[in-house]
VOTORFI-223414 format. One record per atom (N, C-alpha, C): residue number from 1; x, y, z. Coordinates in Angstrom, 1 decimal, m for minus. Layout:
# residues N
<k=NUM px=X py=Y pz=Z>
...
***
This chain:
# residues 116
<k=1 px=0.9 py=m1.2 pz=0.0>
<k=1 px=0.0 py=0.0 pz=0.0>
<k=1 px=1.0 py=1.2 pz=0.0>
<k=2 px=0.7 py=2.2 pz=m1.0>
<k=2 px=1.7 py=3.3 pz=m1.1>
<k=2 px=1.4 py=4.4 pz=m0.1>
<k=3 px=0.2 py=4.3 pz=0.5>
<k=3 px=0.0 py=5.5 pz=1.3>
<k=3 px=0.0 py=5.0 pz=2.9>
<k=4 px=0.2 py=3.8 pz=3.2>
<k=4 px=0.3 py=3.2 pz=4.6>
<k=4 px=1.3 py=3.8 pz=5.3>
<k=5 px=1.0 py=4.3 pz=6.4>
<k=5 px=1.9 py=5.2 pz=7.4>
<k=5 px=3.2 py=4.3 pz=7.5>
<k=6 px=2.9 py=3.1 pz=7.9>
<k=6 px=4.0 py=2.1 pz=8.4>
<k=6 px=4.9 py=1.7 pz=7.4>
<k=7 px=4.0 py=1.5 pz=6.1>
<k=7 px=5.1 py=1.2 pz=4.9>
<k=7 px=5.8 py=2.3 pz=4.4>
<k=8 px=5.5 py=3.6 pz=4.7>
<k=8 px=6.2 py=4.7 pz=4.3>
<k=8 px=7.3 py=4.9 pz=5.3>
<k=9 px=7.1 py=4.3 pz=6.6>
<k=9 px=8.1 py=4.5 pz=7.6>
<k=9 px=9.3 py=3.4 pz=7.3>
<k=10 px=8.8 py=2.3 pz=6.8>
<k=10 px=9.8 py=1.1 pz=6.3>
<k=10 px=10.6 py=1.6 pz=5.3>
<k=11 px=9.9 py=2.1 pz=4.4>
<k=11 px=10.7 py=2.7 pz=3.1>
<k=11 px=11.4 py=3.9 pz=3.4>
<k=12 px=11.5 py=4.5 pz=4.7>
<k=12 px=12.2 py=5.6 pz=4.8>
<k=12 px=11.8 py=6.8 pz=4.4>
<k=13 px=10.5 py=7.0 pz=4.0>
<k=13 px=9.8 py=8.2 pz=3.4>
<k=13 px=9.3 py=9.1 pz=4.6>
<k=14 px=9.2 py=8.4 pz=5.7>
<k=14 px=8.9 py=9.2 pz=6.9>
<k=14 px=9.8 py=8.7 pz=8.0>
<k=15 px=10.5 py=9.7 pz=8.7>
<k=15 px=11.6 py=9.5 pz=9.7>
<k=15 px=11.1 py=8.7 pz=10.9>
<k=16 px=11.9 py=7.8 pz=11.4>
<k=16 px=11.7 py=7.1 pz=12.8>
<k=16 px=12.9 py=6.8 pz=13.5>
<k=17 px=12.6 py=6.4 pz=14.7>
<k=17 px=13.7 py=6.2 pz=15.4>
<k=17 px=14.0 py=4.6 pz=15.4>
<k=18 px=14.6 py=4.3 pz=14.5>
<k=18 px=14.9 py=2.7 pz=14.2>
<k=18 px=15.7 py=2.2 pz=15.2>
<k=19 px=15.3 py=0.9 pz=15.8>
<k=19 px=15.9 py=0.0 pz=16.5>
<k=19 px=16.5 py=m1.2 pz=15.9>
<k=20 px=15.8 py=m1.6 pz=15.0>
<k=20 px=16.1 py=m2.9 pz=14.4>
<k=20 px=15.5 py=m3.0 pz=12.9>
<k=21 px=16.2 py=m3.8 pz=12.0>
<k=21 px=15.8 py=m3.9 pz=10.8>
<k=21 px=16.4 py=m5.3 pz=10.2>
<k=22 px=15.6 py=m5.9 pz=9.5>
<k=22 px=16.3 py=m7.3 pz=8.9>
<k=22 px=15.3 py=m7.5 pz=7.6>
<k=23 px=15.4 py=m8.8 pz=7.1>
<k=23 px=14.7 py=m9.0 pz=5.9>
<k=23 px=13.0 py=m9.0 pz=6.0>
<k=24 px=12.7 py=m9.3 pz=7.2>
<k=24 px=11.2 py=m9.5 pz=7.4>
<k=24 px=10.5 py=m8.3 pz=8.3>
<k=25 px=11.1 py=m7.7 pz=9.2>
<k=25 px=10.6 py=m6.8 pz=10.1>
<k=25 px=11.4 py=m5.6 pz=10.3>
<k=26 px=10.8 py=m4.4 pz=10.6>
<k=26 px=11.3 py=m3.3 pz=11.0>
<k=26 px=10.6 py=m2.8 pz=12.4>
<k=27 px=11.6 py=m2.4 pz=13.2>
<k=27 px=11.2 py=m1.8 pz=14.5>
<k=27 px=11.8 py=m0.6 pz=14.9>
<k=28 px=10.9 py=0.3 pz=15.6>
<k=28 px=11.1 py=1.6 pz=16.1>
<k=28 px=10.4 py=2.1 pz=17.3>
<k=29 px=10.8 py=3.3 pz=17.8>
<k=29 px=10.2 py=4.0 pz=19.0>
<k=29 px=8.9 py=4.4 pz=18.7>
<k=30 px=7.8 py=4.0 pz=19.5>
<k=30 px=6.5 py=4.6 pz=19.4>
<k=30 px=6.7 py=6.1 pz=19.5>
<k=31 px=5.9 py=6.9 pz=18.5>
<k=31 px=6.1 py=8.5 pz=18.9>
<k=31 px=5.3 py=8.8 pz=20.2>
<k=32 px=4.3 py=8.2 pz=20.9>
<k=32 px=3.6 py=8.4 pz=21.9>
<k=32 px=3.6 py=7.5 pz=22.8>
<k=33 px=4.9 py=7.2 pz=23.4>
<k=33 px=5.2 py=5.9 pz=24.3>
<k=33 px=4.1 py=6.0 pz=25.5>
<k=34 px=3.6 py=4.8 pz=25.8>
<k=34 px=2.8 py=4.5 pz=27.1>
<k=34 px=3.3 py=4.1 pz=28.2>
<k=35 px=4.8 py=3.6 pz=27.9>
<k=35 px=5.6 py=3.1 pz=29.1>
<k=35 px=7.1 py=3.6 pz=28.8>
<k=36 px=7.8 py=3.5 pz=29.7>
<k=36 px=9.2 py=4.0 pz=29.7>
<k=36 px=10.0 py=3.3 pz=28.2>
<k=37 px=9.5 py=2.1 pz=28.0>
<k=37 px=10.2 py=1.3 pz=26.8>
<k=37 px=8.7 py=1.1 pz=26.0>
<k=38 px=8.6 py=1.6 pz=24.9>
<k=38 px=7.4 py=1.4 pz=23.9>
<k=38 px=8.0 py=1.5 pz=22.6>
<k=39 px=8.1 py=0.3 pz=22.0>
<k=39 px=8.7 py=0.1 pz=20.7>
<k=39 px=7.6 py=m0.6 pz=19.8>
<k=40 px=7.6 py=m0.4 pz=18.5>
<k=40 px=6.7 py=m0.9 pz=17.5>
<k=40 px=7.4 py=m2.0 pz=16.6>
<k=41 px=6.9 py=m3.2 pz=16.3>
<k=41 px=7.7 py=m4.2 pz=15.6>
<k=41 px=6.6 py=m4.3 pz=14.5>
<k=42 px=6.9 py=m4.0 pz=13.1>
<k=42 px=6.0 py=m4.2 pz=12.2>
<k=42 px=6.7 py=m5.2 pz=10.9>
<k=43 px=5.8 py=m5.8 pz=10.2>
<k=43 px=6.5 py=m6.7 pz=9.0>
<k=43 px=6.7 py=m5.7 pz=8.0>
<k=44 px=7.8 py=m5.9 pz=7.1>
<k=44 px=8.2 py=m5.0 pz=6.2>
<k=44 px=7.2 py=m5.1 pz=4.8>
<k=45 px=6.8 py=m6.4 pz=4.8>
<k=45 px=5.6 py=m6.6 pz=3.8>
<k=45 px=4.2 py=m6.1 pz=4.4>
<k=46 px=3.3 py=m5.3 pz=3.7>
<k=46 px=2.3 py=m4.9 pz=4.3>
<k=46 px=1.2 py=m6.1 pz=4.4>
<k=47 px=1.0 py=m6.1 pz=5.7>
<k=47 px=m0.3 py=m7.0 pz=6.1>
<k=47 px=m1.1 py=m6.2 pz=7.0>
<k=48 px=m2.5 py=m6.3 pz=6.7>
<k=48 px=m3.3 py=m5.2 pz=7.2>
<k=48 px=m3.5 py=m5.6 pz=8.6>
<k=49 px=m3.9 py=m6.9 pz=9.2>
<k=49 px=m3.9 py=m7.2 pz=10.5>
<k=49 px=m3.9 py=m8.7 pz=10.8>
<k=50 px=m3.9 py=m9.2 pz=12.1>
<k=50 px=m4.0 py=m10.6 pz=12.2>
<k=50 px=m5.1 py=m11.3 pz=11.5>
<k=51 px=m6.1 py=m10.5 pz=11.2>
<k=51 px=m7.2 py=m10.9 pz=10.7>
<k=51 px=m7.1 py=m11.5 pz=9.2>
<k=52 px=m6.0 py=m10.9 pz=8.6>
<k=52 px=m5.6 py=m11.2 pz=7.2>
<k=52 px=m4.6 py=m12.2 pz=7.0>
<k=53 px=m4.0 py=m12.7 pz=8.1>
<k=53 px=m2.8 py=m13.5 pz=7.9>
<k=53 px=m3.3 py=m14.9 pz=7.3>
<k=54 px=m2.1 py=m15.6 pz=6.8>
<k=54 px=m2.3 py=m16.8 pz=6.5>
<k=54 px=m1.3 py=m17.8 pz=7.0>
<k=55 px=m1.3 py=m19.2 pz=6.6>
<k=55 px=0.1 py=m19.8 pz=7.0>
<k=55 px=1.2 py=m19.5 pz=6.3>
<k=56 px=1.3 py=m18.9 pz=5.2>
<k=56 px=2.3 py=m18.2 pz=4.6>
<k=56 px=3.1 py=m17.0 pz=5.4>
<k=57 px=2.3 py=m16.5 pz=6.4>
<k=57 px=2.7 py=m15.5 pz=7.1>
<k=57 px=3.5 py=m16.0 pz=8.4>
<k=58 px=3.5 py=m17.1 pz=8.6>
<k=58 px=4.0 py=m17.8 pz=9.9>
<k=58 px=5.6 py=m17.2 pz=10.1>
<k=59 px=6.5 py=m17.5 pz=9.2>
<k=59 px=7.9 py=m16.8 pz=9.3>
<k=59 px=8.0 py=m15.4 pz=9.9>
<k=60 px=7.1 py=m14.5 pz=9.3>
<k=60 px=7.2 py=m13.1 pz=9.7>
<k=60 px=6.5 py=m12.9 pz=11.0>
<k=61 px=5.6 py=m13.7 pz=11.4>
<k=61 px=4.8 py=m13.7 pz=12.7>
<k=61 px=5.7 py=m14.1 pz=14.0>
<k=62 px=6.5 py=m15.2 pz=13.4>
<k=62 px=7.6 py=m15.8 pz=14.5>
<k=62 px=8.7 py=m14.7 pz=14.5>
<k=63 px=9.2 py=m14.0 pz=13.5>
<k=63 px=10.1 py=m13.2 pz=13.7>
<k=63 px=9.8 py=m12.0 pz=14.3>
<k=64 px=8.5 py=m11.3 pz=14.1>
<k=64 px=8.0 py=m10.3 pz=15.2>
<k=64 px=8.2 py=m10.5 pz=16.5>
<k=65 px=7.9 py=m11.8 pz=17.0>
<k=65 px=7.9 py=m12.1 pz=18.4>
<k=65 px=9.3 py=m12.3 pz=18.9>
<k=66 px=10.3 py=m12.8 pz=18.1>
<k=66 px=11.7 py=m13.1 pz=18.5>
<k=66 px=12.3 py=m11.8 pz=18.6>
<k=67 px=12.0 py=m10.8 pz=17.7>
<k=67 px=12.6 py=m9.5 pz=17.7>
<k=67 px=12.0 py=m8.7 pz=19.0>
<k=68 px=10.8 py=m8.9 pz=19.3>
<k=68 px=10.2 py=m8.4 pz=20.4>
<k=68 px=11.1 py=m8.7 pz=21.7>
<k=69 px=11.3 py=m9.8 pz=21.7>
<k=69 px=11.8 py=m10.4 pz=23.0>
<k=69 px=13.3 py=m9.8 pz=23.0>
<k=70 px=14.1 py=m9.8 pz=21.9>
<k=70 px=15.5 py=m9.2 pz=21.9>
<k=70 px=15.5 py=m7.8 pz=22.2>
<k=71 px=14.6 py=m6.9 pz=21.5>
<k=71 px=14.5 py=m5.6 pz=21.8>
<k=71 px=14.1 py=m5.3 pz=23.2>
<k=72 px=13.3 py=m6.0 pz=23.8>
<k=72 px=12.9 py=m5.6 pz=25.1>
<k=72 px=14.0 py=m5.6 pz=26.0>
<k=73 px=14.9 py=m6.7 pz=25.8>
<k=73 px=16.0 py=m6.8 pz=26.8>
<k=73 px=17.0 py=m5.7 pz=26.5>
<k=74 px=17.2 py=m5.5 pz=25.2>
<k=74 px=18.2 py=m4.4 pz=25.0>
<k=74 px=17.8 py=m3.0 pz=25.2>
<k=75 px=16.7 py=m2.8 pz=25.3>
<k=75 px=16.0 py=m1.4 pz=25.6>
<k=75 px=15.4 py=m1.1 pz=26.9>
<k=76 px=15.8 py=m1.9 pz=27.9>
<k=76 px=15.5 py=m1.6 pz=29.3>
<k=76 px=14.4 py=m2.3 pz=30.0>
<k=77 px=14.1 py=m3.6 pz=29.5>
<k=77 px=13.1 py=m4.3 pz=30.0>
<k=77 px=13.4 py=m5.7 pz=30.3>
<k=78 px=14.5 py=m6.1 pz=30.7>
<k=78 px=15.0 py=m7.3 pz=30.9>
<k=78 px=14.3 py=m8.2 pz=31.7>
<k=79 px=13.4 py=m7.9 pz=32.6>
<k=79 px=12.8 py=m8.4 pz=33.6>
<k=79 px=11.3 py=m8.9 pz=33.0>
<k=80 px=11.0 py=m8.4 pz=31.8>
<k=80 px=9.6 py=m8.8 pz=31.3>
<k=80 px=9.1 py=m7.6 pz=30.5>
<k=81 px=8.0 py=m8.0 pz=29.7>
<k=81 px=7.5 py=m7.0 pz=29.0>
<k=81 px=6.0 py=m7.4 pz=28.4>
<k=82 px=5.3 py=m6.7 pz=27.7>
<k=82 px=3.9 py=m6.9 pz=27.2>
<k=82 px=4.1 py=m6.9 pz=25.8>
<k=83 px=3.5 py=m7.6 pz=24.8>
<k=83 px=3.3 py=m7.4 pz=23.6>
<k=83 px=1.9 py=m7.5 pz=23.3>
<k=84 px=1.4 py=m6.3 pz=22.6>
<k=84 px=0.1 py=m6.0 pz=22.2>
<k=84 px=m0.1 py=m5.9 pz=20.8>
<k=85 px=m1.1 py=m6.7 pz=20.3>
<k=85 px=m1.4 py=m6.5 pz=18.9>
<k=85 px=m3.0 py=m6.2 pz=18.7>
<k=86 px=m3.1 py=m5.0 pz=18.5>
<k=86 px=m4.4 py=m4.6 pz=18.3>
<k=86 px=m5.0 py=m5.0 pz=16.8>
<k=87 px=m6.4 py=m5.4 pz=16.7>
<k=87 px=m6.7 py=m5.9 pz=15.5>
<k=87 px=m8.1 py=m5.4 pz=15.0>
<k=88 px=m8.3 py=m4.7 pz=14.0>
<k=88 px=m9.7 py=m4.3 pz=13.6>
<k=88 px=m10.3 py=m3.3 pz=14.4>
<k=89 px=m11.4 py=m2.6 pz=14.1>
<k=89 px=m12.0 py=m1.4 pz=14.9>
<k=89 px=m12.4 py=m1.9 pz=16.2>
<k=90 px=m12.8 py=m3.1 pz=16.6>
<k=90 px=m13.1 py=m3.6 pz=17.8>
<k=90 px=m11.8 py=m3.7 pz=18.7>
<k=91 px=m10.7 py=m4.2 pz=18.1>
<k=91 px=m9.6 py=m4.5 pz=18.8>
<k=91 px=m8.8 py=m2.9 pz=19.0>
<k=92 px=m9.3 py=m2.0 pz=18.5>
<k=92 px=m8.6 py=m0.6 pz=18.6>
<k=92 px=m7.3 py=m0.3 pz=17.6>
<k=93 px=m7.4 py=m1.1 pz=16.5>
<k=93 px=m6.3 py=m0.8 pz=15.6>
<k=93 px=m6.5 py=0.5 pz=15.0>
<k=94 px=m5.2 py=1.4 pz=15.3>
<k=94 px=m5.4 py=2.8 pz=14.6>
<k=94 px=m4.6 py=3.0 pz=13.3>
<k=95 px=m3.7 py=2.1 pz=12.8>
<k=95 px=m3.0 py=2.1 pz=11.6>
<k=95 px=m3.3 py=0.8 pz=11.1>
<k=96 px=m3.9 py=0.5 pz=9.9>
<k=96 px=m4.1 py=m0.6 pz=9.2>
<k=96 px=m2.9 py=m1.4 pz=8.7>
<k=97 px=m1.9 py=m1.6 pz=9.5>
<k=97 px=m0.8 py=m2.5 pz=9.2>
<k=97 px=m0.4 py=m3.1 pz=10.2>
<k=98 px=m0.4 py=m4.6 pz=10.2>
<k=98 px=0.2 py=m5.2 pz=11.4>
<k=98 px=1.0 py=m4.5 pz=12.1>
<k=99 px=1.0 py=m4.5 pz=13.3>
<k=99 px=2.1 py=m4.1 pz=14.4>
<k=99 px=1.9 py=m4.5 pz=15.7>
<k=100 px=3.1 py=m4.9 pz=16.5>
<k=100 px=3.2 py=m5.2 pz=17.6>
<k=100 px=3.7 py=m4.2 pz=18.6>
<k=101 px=3.1 py=m3.6 pz=19.6>
<k=101 px=3.5 py=m2.8 pz=20.6>
<k=101 px=4.4 py=m3.7 pz=21.7>
<k=102 px=5.4 py=m3.2 pz=21.9>
<k=102 px=6.4 py=m4.1 pz=22.8>
<k=102 px=6.6 py=m2.8 pz=23.8>
<k=103 px=5.9 py=m3.2 pz=25.3>
<k=103 px=5.9 py=m1.9 pz=26.2>
<k=103 px=6.5 py=m2.9 pz=27.4>
<k=104 px=7.4 py=m2.0 pz=28.2>
<k=104 px=7.9 py=m2.3 pz=29.5>
<k=104 px=8.8 py=m1.3 pz=30.1>
<k=105 px=9.5 py=m1.7 pz=30.9>
<k=105 px=10.5 py=m0.7 pz=31.6>
<k=105 px=10.9 py=m1.3 pz=33.1>
<k=106 px=11.3 py=m0.3 pz=34.0>
<k=106 px=11.7 py=m1.0 pz=35.1>
<k=106 px=10.6 py=m1.4 pz=36.1>
<k=107 px=9.5 py=m1.0 pz=36.1>
<k=107 px=8.2 py=m1.2 pz=36.8>
<k=107 px=7.2 py=m2.0 pz=36.1>
<k=108 px=6.5 py=m2.9 pz=36.9>
<k=108 px=5.5 py=m3.7 pz=36.4>
<k=108 px=4.5 py=m2.8 pz=35.3>
<k=109 px=4.1 py=m3.5 pz=34.2>
<k=109 px=3.1 py=m2.9 pz=33.3>
<k=109 px=2.0 py=m2.7 pz=33.8>
<k=110 px=1.4 py=m3.5 pz=34.8>
<k=110 px=0.1 py=m3.3 pz=35.3>
<k=110 px=m1.1 py=m4.0 pz=34.6>
<k=111 px=m2.3 py=m4.0 pz=35.0>
<k=111 px=m3.3 py=m4.9 pz=34.5>
<k=111 px=m3.8 py=m4.4 pz=33.0>
<k=112 px=m3.8 py=m3.3 pz=32.9>
<k=112 px=m4.3 py=m2.6 pz=31.7>
<k=112 px=m3.6 py=m1.4 pz=31.4>
<k=113 px=m3.4 py=m1.2 pz=30.0>
<k=113 px=m2.7 py=0.3 pz=29.7>
<k=113 px=m3.6 py=1.2 pz=29.1>
<k=114 px=m4.8 py=0.9 pz=29.1>
<k=114 px=m6.0 py=1.7 pz=28.5>
<k=114 px=m5.7 py=1.7 pz=26.7>
<k=115 px=m6.1 py=2.6 pz=26.1>
<k=115 px=m5.9 py=2.8 pz=24.6>
<k=115 px=m4.4 py=2.9 pz=24.3>
<k=116 px=m3.9 py=1.9 pz=23.4>
<k=116 px=m2.8 py=1.9 pz=23.2>
<k=116 px=m2.6 py=1.6 pz=21.6>
***
């Protein structure tokens, strides 16, 4: 999708504070962090949400989670973190490109984060 916000970030058309890039995923700091550590991990290929994935997407989904774990430890949350994937209108997804919020920090995240 040419006009997708996250596709533009992946292509470098919109600046981001990149923390990771490989063949499958791109990760960067959230511009409105909800916790001391708040990163986004997105597939480089446009996938709208988990509601549209197929078995062919398993490698990128696994990579997203592996990168989330690596980045949480590297960016200040070695004792645990939360991964949040919002899907569709009911799930509160604001950008129609699959993305995982990786949140954490030195204190427990708590039972709920509110809108993220």
